[in-house]
N, C-alpha and C positions, 0 to 999 in steps of 0.2 A: 470793510467787513464783507466776508463771503457769505451770502445768504443761501447759497445752493447746497450747503451741507445738510445732511439729515441724520439725526437731529443736530442742531447747533445751539449755542448759548452765547449770551452777551453778558459780560461782567468785567470789571477791572480784576485782573488775575493776580492775586498776591503770590509771593514767592513761597513755595512749599518748604516748610521746615518741620522738625520734630515737635517744636513747641507750638507752632501755628499751622494746623492742617489747612489745606486748600478750602477756601470758603465756597459755599454753593453759589451758582450763578444767579443773578437777579431775574433772568428771563430764560425761557426755553423756546427755541425757534425750530420750526419744521417747515420745509418748503415742499409743496406738492404742486408741480406745474406752475401755474400763475398765482397760486394761493400760498400766502405766507401765514402760518399760524404762530402767533406770539402769545406765550403763556406766562403770566406772572408766577413767580416761584416763591411761595410763602416760607419755604425752608430758609430763604435768604433774608426775609424782611418781615416775618410775622404778619402777613396779610395786610401790610400797610404800604403806602406810597412814600418811601423815604428818598433821599437824594440819589442814592445808588440806582434805584428803580427808575427815577425820572431821567437820569443820565443815560441809562441803557435804552429806554424807550425813545428818547430823542436821537440817540445814535442810530437806532434801527430806521427811524423815519428819515433821518438825514441821508442814510445810505440808499434809500429808495429813489433818490434823485438819479442815481446811476444804475437803477434797476427798473427800467420802464416795463420789462416783461413781468414784473410782479404787479398784478392788476387788482388783487384782492388781499386785504389784511384782516385776519380774524383774531380778535383780542379776547383772551379768556384767562383762566387761572387754574393752576394745578392744586390749589388748596380746597378746603371744605367750603370756603366762601370766595366770592369773586374778589372783594376788597373791603376792608374795614375802615378805609379813609386815609387821611394824611398821618404822618408820624409825629404826633404831638410831643413825644419824648425827645425826638430830634430837634424840634423847635425850641424846647426849653433848654436843651444842652447848648444849642447855638447861642441863645441869649445869655446863658451863664458864662460862656466863653467870651462872647463879644456883646456887652450890654448896649452898645450903640445900635444894635439891630441890623448892621450891615450884612453879617453872615446869614442871618435869617432871611433878609430880603433877597439875597442871592438864591437861597433854596426855593423861596416862594416864586421868584421870577422863572425858575426852571419849570414850574407847573404851567405858567402862562406860555412859555415857549413850546412845551409839549402839546398843549391844547391847540395852539395855533398850527403846529405841524400836523396834528391829526386832521384838523379842519381843511388844511390846504394841500395835503398829499394827493398825488394823482390816483393812488389806489382807492378803491371803494373799501371803506372800513366797516367791519361788522363786530359788534360786541356780543359775546356769548356769555350770558350771565347766569349765575347759580348762587344759592346760599344767600348770604347777606351782602347787600350793595349799599355802602354807607358813605355819606359825606363826599369826600374827594373821589371815592370809587364811583359814585353816581355821576359826579361831574365828568370824570374821565369817559365813562360810557356814553354820556350825553353828546360828546363831541364825535362819536362814531356815526357814520351815515345810516346804518341799520342796527337795530338792537333786538335780540331775541333772548328770552329769559325762561328759566324753568318755572313751572307753576308753583313751586315752593319758595321762590325768591321772596325776600323781605327787604324793603328799601327804607332809608331814613336819612334825613338831613339834620344832624344833631347839633350843629354849631352853636345856635342860640342857647340851647340848653347847657352847653359847655362854657357859656360866657364869651363866645367868639362871634364875630361877624362871618357870614358865609363868603369868605374871600379866598377862593382857591382857583387859580387858572383862568379867571375871568368867566367862570361858568354861570353866574347868575343870569347874564343876558342870554346865553345859549339855552338854559333851562326855560326861561320865560318864553323865548321864541318857539321852543319845541312843545311846551305843555300849556302855556298861557299864564298870564300874570296872576290871576285870581287864585288858582290852585297852588301855584308855586309859593305865593305869599302865605297861604294857609299852612302849607307843609313846612316851610322854613320857620315860621313864627311858633308853631305848635310842636315842632320836632316829632310829629306823629309818625309811627311806623305804618307803612302801607304795603299791600301785597301785589303780586304780579297782575291779577286782573285789574286792579286800580291803576297800576302803572300803564297797562295797555289802554285803558280808557283815556288816560291823560295824554297818550302819545309818547310816553317815555319808553315803552316797549312797542315794537311793531308786531311781534309774534310771541305767543306764550305756548309752551309745550311741556309735557311731562319730562322730567330730567332724563329718562332713558331714551327719549325721542328728540332731545335737543340737538344732537349732532345731525340728525336727519333734517331737522328744520334749517340748520345752517347750510347743509349741502343743497337743499332745495333753492337756496339763494346763490351759492357759489357756482353751481353748474351752469345755469343760464348766463350769469354775469361773465363767466369765463369765455362765453361765445360772443359776447357783445363787442361791437367796435370799440377799441381803446380810445379813439378820438371822440366818439360820441359820449362815452362814459365820462371822460375828462371834461369835456365841454359842459355836459349836463351838471356835473359836480360844481364846476366853477359858477355856472348860472344860479344854481340853488343856493350856494354860499353867498353870492352877491346879493340876491334878493333877500335872503335872511338877514344879512348885515344891514341892508338898506332899511329894514323894518326898525332898526335901532338908530334913532336920531342922534344918540350920543353913545360912545363906547368907552366907559371908564375902566376897562379891564386892566390897563397898565397900572392902575392905582392899587390893585389888590395886594401886592406884596408889601407896599408901604402901609396900607391899612392894617394888615395882619401883624406886621412887626410892631407898629405903634401900639396896637391894642395889647399884644402879649407882653410888651415891655412895661405896661402900667402896673403899679403895685396892686396886689389883690388882698 
């Protein structure tokens, strides 16, 4: 994949026909020097993280192995919200097609692969958040190194209220490490909506800014990061990830896909 085009897009490209017009891409990519801007495209997936979006994001991160000059990745959305979570309709369709849960587990395993790729990429990852940041959307943002949000952001972990365990991408451990077990426990069990200042106090946001100043806040990070030694940045990222993972004496994240598939397959 060529990341140097401006703008660029990532998506499986269907054949153009009169009956089936070209589908919108899952992502919009723009490269500016060492900074790669990756924008979720809600025109393609209704503000949710379906398998096509997961595949596209994984492809971008895999390609970064051959793009050492991409030193910063900014993740944002073109929609009115950053992300409304996982695609539960896709989950149900997968179960209807394959009641064994194998297809659903494959979709859920992609979430785990994506989060691990975000955590382990050499690029410093920045989440630019606005609007609603819900469920899997919050999990995805939590795996970014730095997170800035508009002061109008609203966050929620709705899984328990929907009758589901919060099993997406292995994010529970990451959220606990970032914000603390007590508060994450409360927010997961109550499904309470919380605002940007609360997210900032918890450590889920590093910066809060008015929406019209959010890009300036991101630039205030990307400019100095672009001047840092690539080796120092990579080594520091690896050290921080190692210490954070060491704080978790057990890592059951690989079980998330199985837990999700087993629960959704139960009669309701």
